[in-house]
C-alpha positions as CSV (number, residue, x, y, z in Angstrom):
1,M,0.0,0.0,0.0
2,Q,1.4,3.4,-1.1
3,T,1.7,6.1,1.5
4,F,2.6,9.8,1.2
5,N,5.8,10.9,2.9
6,P,5.8,14.3,4.5
7,P,7.6,16.2,1.8
8,F,5.1,15.0,-0.8
9,S,2.1,16.0,1.3
10,A,3.2,19.5,1.9
11,N,1.5,22.3,-0.1
12,T,3.6,21.7,-3.2
13,I,0.7,19.9,-4.8
14,E,-1.7,22.7,-4.1
15,Q,0.9,25.3,-5.4
16,E,1.2,23.5,-8.7
17,Y,-2.6,23.5,-9.0
18,L,-2.7,27.3,-8.2
19,N,-0.1,27.9,-10.9
20,A,-2.0,25.9,-13.5
21,T,-5.5,27.2,-13.0
22,S,-7.1,30.7,-13.3
23,P,-8.4,32.7,-10.3
24,Q,-11.8,32.7,-12.0
25,H,-11.9,28.9,-12.0
26,R,-11.0,28.7,-8.4
27,K,-13.5,31.3,-7.5
28,K,-16.2,29.5,-9.3
29,F,-15.7,26.4,-7.1
30,A,-14.7,28.4,-4.0
31,Q,-11.3,26.6,-3.8
32,F,-9.2,27.8,-0.9
33,F,-6.6,25.3,0.3
34,T,-6.0,24.4,3.9
35,P,-2.5,25.2,5.3
36,P,-0.6,22.0,6.2
37,K,-0.3,23.0,9.9
38,I,-4.1,23.2,10.2
39,A,-4.7,20.0,8.2
40,D,-2.3,18.2,10.6
41,F,-4.0,19.6,13.7
42,M,-7.5,18.6,12.4
43,A,-6.3,15.1,11.4
44,K,-4.9,14.5,14.9
45,W,-8.4,15.2,16.3
46,L,-9.9,12.3,14.2
47,L,-6.9,10.1,15.0
48,G,-7.6,10.5,18.7
49,S,-10.6,8.2,18.3
50,S,-9.5,4.6,18.8
51,G,-12.3,3.3,16.6
52,L,-11.3,5.3,13.5
53,K,-11.6,3.1,10.4
54,N,-13.6,4.9,7.7
55,V,-13.3,8.6,7.0
56,L,-15.3,11.1,4.8
57,E,-13.8,14.1,3.1
58,P,-16.8,15.9,1.8
59,A,-15.0,18.7,-0.2
60,F,-12.0,16.7,-1.4
61,G,-10.1,19.1,-3.6
62,L,-6.5,17.7,-3.8
63,G,-7.0,15.6,-0.6
64,I,-4.7,17.3,1.8
65,F,-6.6,15.8,4.7
66,T,-6.4,12.3,3.2
67,R,-2.7,12.7,2.6
68,T,-2.2,13.9,6.1
69,L,-4.2,11.1,7.7
70,H,-2.4,8.5,5.7
71,Q,0.9,9.7,7.0
72,Y,-0.3,8.5,10.4
73,K,-2.6,5.6,9.6
74,A,-2.3,4.3,6.0
75,D,-5.1,1.7,6.2
76,L,-7.9,4.2,6.7
77,I,-10.7,3.8,4.2
78,I,-11.5,7.3,2.9
79,T,-14.4,8.5,0.8
80,G,-14.3,11.9,-0.9
81,F,-16.7,14.1,-2.9
82,E,-15.8,16.7,-5.4
83,T,-17.9,18.8,-7.9
84,D,-15.1,20.3,-10.0
85,S,-14.1,17.9,-12.8
86,V,-10.7,19.6,-13.2
87,I,-9.5,19.1,-9.7
88,F,-11.2,15.7,-9.6
89,S,-9.1,14.5,-12.5
90,K,-5.9,15.7,-10.7
91,A,-7.0,14.1,-7.4
92,T,-7.9,10.7,-9.0
93,A,-4.5,10.7,-10.7
94,L,-2.8,11.5,-7.4
95,F,-4.6,8.7,-5.6
96,L,-4.6,6.2,-8.5
97,N,-2.6,3.5,-6.5
98,H,-4.6,4.0,-3.3
99,Q,-7.3,1.4,-3.3
100,N,-8.8,2.5,0.0
101,V,-9.4,6.0,-1.3
102,N,-12.7,6.4,-3.2
103,I,-13.2,9.9,-4.8
104,Q,-16.6,10.6,-6.4
105,L,-17.5,13.4,-8.8
106,K,-20.7,14.2,-7.0
107,D,-22.3,17.0,-5.0
108,Y,-21.9,16.0,-1.3
109,L,-25.1,17.7,-0.3
110,S,-27.2,15.7,-2.8
111,H,-25.7,12.3,-2.1
112,D,-24.5,9.8,0.5
113,W,-27.2,10.5,3.1
114,E,-27.4,6.9,4.0
115,N,-23.8,6.3,5.1
116,K,-22.2,6.9,8.5
117,Y,-18.5,7.6,9.2
118,D,-16.1,7.3,12.1
119,G,-14.4,10.5,11.1
120,I,-15.4,13.4,8.9
121,I,-12.8,16.2,8.0
122,C,-13.5,19.1,5.8
123,N,-12.7,22.6,4.4
124,P,-16.1,23.2,2.7
125,P,-16.7,25.6,-0.1
126,Y,-17.4,29.2,1.0
127,F,-20.5,30.2,-1.0
128,K,-22.9,32.9,0.2
129,F,-26.6,32.4,-0.2
130,H,-26.8,34.0,-3.6
131,D,-23.9,32.0,-5.0
132,Y,-25.7,28.6,-5.0
133,D,-29.2,27.2,-5.3
134,N,-29.8,27.9,-1.6
135,K,-33.6,27.2,-1.7
136,T,-33.2,23.6,-3.0
137,A,-30.2,22.8,-0.8
138,I,-31.7,24.3,2.4
139,K,-35.0,22.5,1.8
140,Q,-33.3,19.2,1.3
141,L,-31.2,19.6,4.5
142,E,-34.2,20.7,6.6
143,T,-36.1,17.6,5.4
144,Q,-33.3,15.2,6.1
145,I,-32.3,16.3,9.5
146,S,-35.5,18.0,10.7
147,C,-34.0,21.4,11.3
148,R,-34.9,25.0,10.4
149,L,-32.5,27.3,8.6
150,N,-32.3,30.9,7.5
151,G,-32.5,31.6,3.7
152,F,-29.2,33.6,4.0
153,T,-27.2,30.5,5.3
154,N,-23.8,30.1,3.7
155,L,-23.1,26.7,2.0
156,Y,-20.4,25.7,4.4
157,A,-22.9,25.6,7.2
158,L,-25.0,23.1,5.2
159,F,-21.9,20.9,4.8
160,L,-21.3,21.0,8.6
161,L,-24.9,20.1,9.6
162,K,-25.1,17.2,7.2
163,S,-21.8,15.9,8.4
164,I,-23.0,15.9,12.0
165,S,-25.9,13.7,11.0
166,Q,-23.4,11.2,9.5
167,L,-21.2,10.5,12.5
168,T,-21.2,7.0,13.9
169,E,-21.5,6.6,17.7
170,N,-18.2,8.0,19.1
171,G,-17.3,9.4,15.7
172,R,-15.4,12.6,15.3
173,A,-15.5,15.5,12.9
174,A,-13.2,18.4,12.2
175,Y,-14.2,21.4,10.1
176,I,-12.4,24.6,9.2
177,V,-14.9,27.4,8.3
178,P,-15.2,31.2,8.3
179,S,-16.0,32.3,11.8
180,E,-18.8,34.7,10.6
181,F,-21.6,32.4,11.5
182,L,-20.7,32.7,15.2
183,N,-21.6,36.4,15.1
184,S,-24.2,36.7,12.2
185,D,-27.9,36.6,12.0
186,Y,-28.2,33.5,9.8
187,G,-25.8,31.7,12.2
188,K,-28.4,31.7,15.0
189,L,-30.2,28.7,13.7
190,V,-26.9,26.9,12.9
191,K,-25.7,27.5,16.4
192,Q,-29.0,26.3,17.8
193,H,-28.6,23.0,15.9
194,L,-25.0,22.6,17.2
195,I,-26.3,23.0,20.7
196,Q,-29.1,20.6,20.3
197,S,-26.8,17.9,18.7
198,K,-24.4,18.2,21.7
199,T,-21.6,17.2,19.3
200,L,-19.6,20.4,19.4
201,R,-16.5,20.1,21.6
202,H,-14.1,22.9,20.7
203,I,-14.3,26.1,18.8
204,I,-10.8,27.5,18.0
205,V,-11.0,31.0,16.4
206,V,-7.9,32.5,14.8
207,H,-7.5,36.2,15.3
208,F,-8.9,38.2,12.3
209,D,-5.6,40.0,11.7
210,E,-4.3,36.6,10.6
211,N,-5.4,35.7,7.0
212,V,-5.5,31.9,7.1
213,F,-6.5,31.5,3.4
214,S,-4.1,33.4,1.2
215,E,-6.7,34.2,-1.5
216,A,-9.8,34.7,0.7
217,L,-10.5,37.7,2.9
218,T,-12.2,35.8,5.6
219,T,-11.5,34.8,9.2
220,A,-11.2,31.1,10.1
221,C,-12.3,28.9,13.0
222,I,-11.7,25.3,13.6
223,L,-14.7,23.2,14.9
224,L,-13.9,19.9,16.6
225,L,-16.9,17.7,17.1
226,A,-17.6,14.3,18.7
227,N,-20.7,12.1,18.7
228,D,-20.1,10.9,22.3
229,K,-21.3,11.8,25.7
230,K,-18.0,12.7,27.3
231,S,-18.7,16.4,27.6
232,E,-21.5,18.8,28.4
233,S,-19.5,21.9,27.5
234,V,-17.9,23.6,24.6
235,Q,-14.3,24.8,24.9
236,F,-13.5,28.2,23.3
237,N,-10.0,29.3,22.2
238,H,-8.9,32.5,20.6
239,L,-5.5,32.2,18.9
240,D,-3.3,35.1,17.7
241,S,-2.0,32.9,14.8
242,I,-2.1,29.4,13.5
243,S,1.4,28.7,14.9
244,D,-0.3,28.7,18.4
245,L,-2.1,25.5,17.5
246,I,1.0,23.6,18.7
247,E,0.1,24.6,22.3
248,L,-3.2,22.8,22.0
249,E,-2.1,19.5,20.5
250,N,-1.0,18.0,23.7
251,S,-4.3,18.8,25.6
252,A,-6.1,15.6,26.4
253,Y,-9.8,15.3,25.5
254,P,-12.2,15.6,27.2
255,N,-10.2,17.8,29.5
256,N,-10.2,21.6,28.8
257,L,-7.8,22.9,26.2
258,T,-5.0,25.2,27.3
259,K,-6.0,28.9,27.7
260,T,-9.6,28.0,27.1
261,Q,-13.0,29.1,28.3
262,S,-15.6,26.4,28.9
263,V,-19.3,27.0,28.4
264,K,-22.0,24.4,29.1
265,F,-24.5,23.6,26.4
266,S,-27.3,24.7,28.7
267,E,-25.7,28.1,29.0
268,L,-24.9,28.7,25.3
269,N,-27.3,31.3,23.8
270,P,-27.7,30.9,20.0
271,E,-29.4,34.3,19.8
272,I,-26.3,36.3,20.7
273,K,-22.9,36.8,19.1
274,W,-20.6,34.1,20.3
275,R,-17.7,36.4,20.4
276,C,-18.5,37.0,24.0
277,Y,-17.4,33.4,24.8
278,Y,-13.9,33.9,23.5
279,Q,-13.2,37.6,23.6
280,T,-13.5,40.1,26.4
281,Q,-16.5,42.4,25.9
282,N,-15.4,46.1,25.9
283,A,-18.9,47.3,27.1
284,L,-18.4,45.5,30.4
285,K,-16.0,48.3,31.5
286,Y,-18.8,50.9,31.4
287,K,-22.0,51.5,33.4
288,N,-25.4,53.0,32.6
289,L,-25.4,51.6,29.0
290,V,-28.5,51.4,26.8
291,P,-29.1,49.9,23.4
292,F,-28.1,52.2,20.6
293,S,-31.5,51.7,19.1
294,K,-32.9,53.9,22.0
295,Y,-31.3,56.9,20.3
296,A,-31.3,56.1,16.6
297,K,-32.0,53.5,14.0
298,T,-29.4,52.3,11.4
299,M,-30.4,51.3,7.9
300,R,-28.3,50.3,4.9
301,G,-27.8,52.7,2.0
302,I,-29.4,52.6,-1.4
303,A,-28.6,49.4,-3.3
304,T,-28.8,49.9,-7.1
305,G,-27.7,46.4,-8.2
306,A,-25.5,48.1,-10.9
307,N,-23.5,51.0,-9.5
308,Q,-21.4,51.5,-12.5
309,Y,-24.6,52.0,-14.6
310,F,-26.6,54.1,-12.2
311,T,-23.9,56.4,-10.9
312,F,-22.8,59.6,-12.7
313,N,-20.2,62.3,-12.6
314,Q,-20.5,65.6,-14.5
315,S,-18.6,64.2,-17.5
316,K,-20.8,61.1,-17.8
317,A,-23.9,63.3,-17.4
318,K,-22.7,65.5,-20.2
319,L,-21.8,62.6,-22.4
320,F,-25.3,61.1,-22.2
321,T,-26.9,64.6,-22.0
322,I,-28.9,63.6,-18.9
323,P,-30.8,66.6,-17.5
324,A,-29.8,67.7,-13.9
325,R,-33.4,67.1,-12.7
326,Y,-32.8,63.3,-13.1
327,L,-29.6,63.2,-11.2
328,M,-29.9,62.9,-7.4
329,P,-26.9,64.0,-5.3
330,C,-25.5,60.8,-3.7
331,I,-22.3,59.7,-1.9
332,C,-21.2,56.6,-3.9
333,K,-17.7,55.8,-2.4
334,S,-16.7,56.0,1.2
335,A,-13.2,57.0,0.2
336,D,-14.5,60.3,-1.2
337,I,-15.4,61.5,2.3
338,K,-12.2,62.2,4.1
339,Q,-13.5,64.4,7.0
340,D,-16.1,64.0,9.7
341,F,-18.5,66.6,8.3
342,L,-20.2,66.4,4.9
343,T,-21.1,70.0,4.1
344,L,-22.6,71.3,0.9
345,E,-19.3,73.0,0.2
346,Y,-17.4,69.7,0.5
347,F,-20.0,68.0,-1.8
348,N,-19.5,70.7,-4.4
349,E,-15.8,70.1,-4.3
350,L,-16.3,66.4,-5.0
351,K,-18.6,67.4,-7.9
352,N,-16.1,69.8,-9.4
353,Q,-13.4,67.0,-9.1
354,D,-15.6,65.0,-11.4
355,K,-16.3,62.3,-8.7
356,N,-19.3,60.0,-9.1
357,V,-21.7,62.0,-6.9
358,F,-25.0,61.5,-8.7
359,L,-27.5,58.7,-8.9
360,L,-29.9,58.3,-11.9
361,N,-33.4,59.0,-10.6
362,S,-35.5,58.4,-13.8
363,E,-38.9,57.4,-12.7
364,N,-41.7,59.3,-14.6
365,Y,-39.1,60.6,-17.0
366,D,-40.0,62.8,-20.0
367,S,-36.5,63.1,-21.5
368,E,-35.4,61.5,-24.7
369,A,-31.8,61.3,-23.4
370,V,-33.0,59.4,-20.3
371,K,-35.1,57.1,-22.5
372,N,-32.0,56.3,-24.6
373,Y,-29.9,55.7,-21.6
374,L,-32.5,53.2,-20.2
375,T,-32.6,51.5,-23.6
376,L,-28.8,51.1,-23.4
377,G,-29.2,49.6,-19.9
378,E,-31.7,47.0,-21.3
379,Q,-29.3,46.2,-24.2
380,Q,-26.6,45.6,-21.5
381,E,-29.2,43.5,-19.6
382,I,-28.9,45.7,-16.5
383,N,-32.6,45.1,-16.1
384,K,-32.0,41.3,-15.6
385,R,-29.5,41.6,-12.7
386,F,-30.3,40.2,-9.2
387,L,-31.8,43.4,-7.7
388,T,-33.0,45.2,-10.8
389,A,-35.1,42.2,-12.0
390,K,-37.1,42.5,-8.8
391,R,-38.0,46.1,-9.2
392,K,-40.9,47.6,-11.1
393,P,-39.8,49.5,-13.1
394,W,-36.3,48.0,-13.0
395,Y,-34.6,51.5,-12.9
396,S,-36.6,52.7,-9.9
397,L,-34.7,53.6,-6.7
398,E,-35.2,52.4,-3.2
399,N,-36.9,54.9,-0.9
400,R,-34.1,55.9,1.4
401,P,-34.3,59.5,2.7
402,P,-30.9,61.2,3.4
403,A,-29.7,60.2,6.9
404,P,-28.4,62.9,9.3
405,I,-25.4,60.7,10.2
406,L,-23.5,58.2,8.0
407,V,-21.4,55.3,9.2
408,S,-18.9,53.2,7.3
409,V,-19.7,49.6,6.5
410,F,-16.1,48.3,6.3
411,N,-13.1,49.5,8.3
412,R,-9.8,48.4,9.9
413,S,-9.5,51.0,12.7
414,G,-13.0,51.2,14.1
415,L,-16.3,52.7,12.9
416,R,-16.2,56.0,11.0
417,F,-19.1,58.4,11.4
418,I,-19.9,61.3,9.1
419,K,-22.3,64.2,10.0
420,N,-24.4,64.6,6.8
421,E,-25.0,68.3,7.0
422,A,-25.5,68.6,3.2
423,N,-28.5,66.2,3.5
424,I,-27.1,63.9,0.7
425,S,-28.2,60.4,-0.1
426,N,-25.8,57.5,0.1
427,L,-25.2,54.1,-1.5
428,T,-24.4,51.0,0.5
429,T,-20.9,52.0,1.1
430,F,-22.3,53.8,4.2
431,H,-25.3,52.9,6.4
432,G,-27.6,55.7,7.4
433,I,-28.3,56.6,11.0
434,Y,-31.7,58.2,11.8
435,P,-31.9,59.7,15.3
436,N,-35.0,59.0,17.3
437,Q,-36.5,62.5,17.8
438,A,-38.5,61.2,20.8
439,N,-35.3,60.8,22.7
440,L,-33.2,63.5,21.2
441,I,-33.9,67.2,21.0
442,S,-32.2,68.9,18.1
443,E,-29.0,70.0,19.9
444,N,-28.7,66.5,21.3
445,I,-28.1,65.2,17.8
446,D,-24.8,67.0,18.1
447,L,-24.3,65.4,21.5
448,L,-24.9,62.0,20.0
449,F,-22.5,62.7,17.1
450,A,-19.9,64.0,19.6
451,Y,-20.0,60.6,21.4
452,L,-19.8,58.7,18.1
453,L,-16.5,60.4,17.3
454,T,-14.8,59.1,20.5
455,D,-12.6,56.1,21.0
456,M,-15.1,55.0,23.7
457,A,-17.7,54.6,21.0
458,K,-15.4,52.6,18.7
459,E,-14.4,50.4,21.6
460,I,-18.0,49.5,22.6
461,F,-19.2,49.1,19.0
462,A,-16.3,46.7,18.4
463,D,-18.1,44.1,20.5
464,N,-20.6,43.7,17.6
465,R,-18.2,43.7,14.7
466,R,-17.9,41.0,12.0
467,E,-14.4,40.0,11.3
468,Y,-12.7,39.2,8.0
469,G,-9.1,38.5,7.1
470,N,-6.2,41.0,7.4
471,G,-7.9,42.9,10.2
472,L,-11.0,44.0,8.1
473,Q,-14.1,44.6,10.1
474,K,-17.7,44.9,8.9
475,F,-20.9,46.2,10.6
476,E,-24.4,45.4,9.4
477,P,-27.2,47.8,10.4
478,N,-28.4,45.5,13.2
479,D,-24.8,45.2,14.5
480,I,-25.0,48.9,15.3
481,N,-28.6,48.9,16.4
482,N,-28.0,46.1,18.9
483,A,-24.8,47.6,20.3
484,Q,-24.6,49.3,23.6
485,M,-23.9,53.0,24.3
486,P,-23.9,55.3,27.3
487,D,-27.3,56.8,28.2
488,L,-26.6,60.4,27.3
489,N,-29.9,61.6,28.9
490,I,-28.6,61.0,32.4
491,L,-25.8,63.5,32.0
492,E,-26.2,66.8,33.9
493,L,-26.7,69.9,31.8
494,A,-23.3,71.3,32.7
495,V,-21.6,68.1,31.4
496,K,-23.6,68.1,28.2
497,N,-22.7,71.8,27.6
498,E,-19.0,71.0,28.2
499,I,-19.1,68.2,25.6
500,L,-20.9,70.4,23.1
501,K,-18.4,73.3,23.6
502,H,-15.5,71.1,22.6
503,Y,-17.5,69.4,19.9
504,Y,-18.3,72.8,18.2
505,L,-14.6,73.8,18.5
506,Y,-13.7,70.5,16.8
507,R,-16.2,71.0,14.0
508,K,-14.7,74.5,13.4
509,S,-11.2,73.1,13.3
510,V,-12.2,70.4,10.7
511,L,-13.9,72.9,8.4
512,E,-10.7,75.1,8.6
513,N,-8.7,72.0,7.6
514,K,-6.9,72.0,11.0
515,A,-8.7,69.1,12.7
516,D,-7.8,69.2,16.4
517,Q,-8.1,65.6,17.7
518,N,-7.2,66.8,21.2
519,L,-10.7,68.1,21.4
520,I,-12.2,64.7,20.7
521,E,-9.8,63.2,23.3
522,I,-11.2,65.7,25.9
523,I,-14.8,64.6,25.0
524,N,-13.7,61.0,25.3
525,N,-12.2,61.6,28.8
526,I,-15.4,63.4,29.9
527,L,-17.6,60.5,28.8
528,T,-15.3,57.9,30.2
529,T,-15.3,59.6,33.6
530,Q,-19.1,59.8,33.6
531,F,-19.7,56.1,32.7
532,T,-17.0,54.1,34.5
């Protein structure tokens, strides 16, 4: 029986494949290869089961898990599934002389429901809900394992839930997946099923500054599962880098892993972000906090479905002779706003720089030029895109009034808030924040914005962030709505006035292009003193 020696099972095979295939092909099949250190760590979890005989690799690729397992136990019977015929051909050639490795060119989610395995190990494809036939796949899974799932569930979660149902008694599974489901809305039902199955043993999250998959901007977590009754708790680990895995390898199961936090199944809450189980929550440092939604509501910006088509600068408007009455002022790129206050003067500067600052608003048009431009859009099949096809007429805009405050969607250094004094609309590059007038009198909108500029605000909001690779953070509207913030209404009038005094001085310094961050630091110190 042929076995793979360590040099052959390193990532040289994957690198050759990367060199031979296009990024477009790999993206089509969501192919992101597992680093050898992680593959070795996950394989050892399966090998820790004394009854390990047959193993399933549901997303086979080039079989790095199979190669790793066979270094330690060459007689394992391994079944693999793959949907890409190109990588399937390379894998079958690679394992041609391995009679106990059976790779099938089939969709794992649609086949093999009847079989059980002692071990399942997987780096599943990372497809968002609109990248695959989610309705069919989710319905089939819900029928097979009697669970309920959100329509926005990513494909990797379906792989995971199916695999849990295929474990033999005392069988083990190891998955590496993006960690976003731990802290996202669609992940609530996935987490609920993990709790109910009582198979989850360890969640190991790699810090989001570490980009585990070189070609994918996503965070990673390793899930170790066992279909046994040896533990009533889940162990959480948060690692700075994958090199820290070596510290965990010698930890005996079912004992707690090193540097870990243990949470009982009965205490796990699927409705909350699970970051609180593996990272310290910044909000705990402060008192008298309330939900952000008490003071304001956050909504996403306008989604066009075809920004390149619907957005205009002055040159494009002139080229297509679109009348000004059909062009709505709009912030189209977050990078265009480089200061904390969006004034009408600043907007006019962007317009004169020929930035894209207009949005086609052509409902009830009576212009031949607009008609011709819409005809061009239909020739380019803009009307058949995912969002436009759902609108009637296809070129209509979402009803999103300009928001008094804008907030960045993506960032690397904390949320960025913009005071929208020009009353300009925005695309989805920003979310819009609409203050609740019942709780905020007009001058307190400035008080709210003064707070939003502080490091204290960034720190508390960070508890609700979504993490991607290379330190990238994302906030959905409800991540902000559900975050905590200090109850500004309890501040004494003298304290409010002190904050506002420094805030107005800061605004003046910004508009004079001499932004004085010391003024924001003073506001931050005032608020920190009041709420700690």
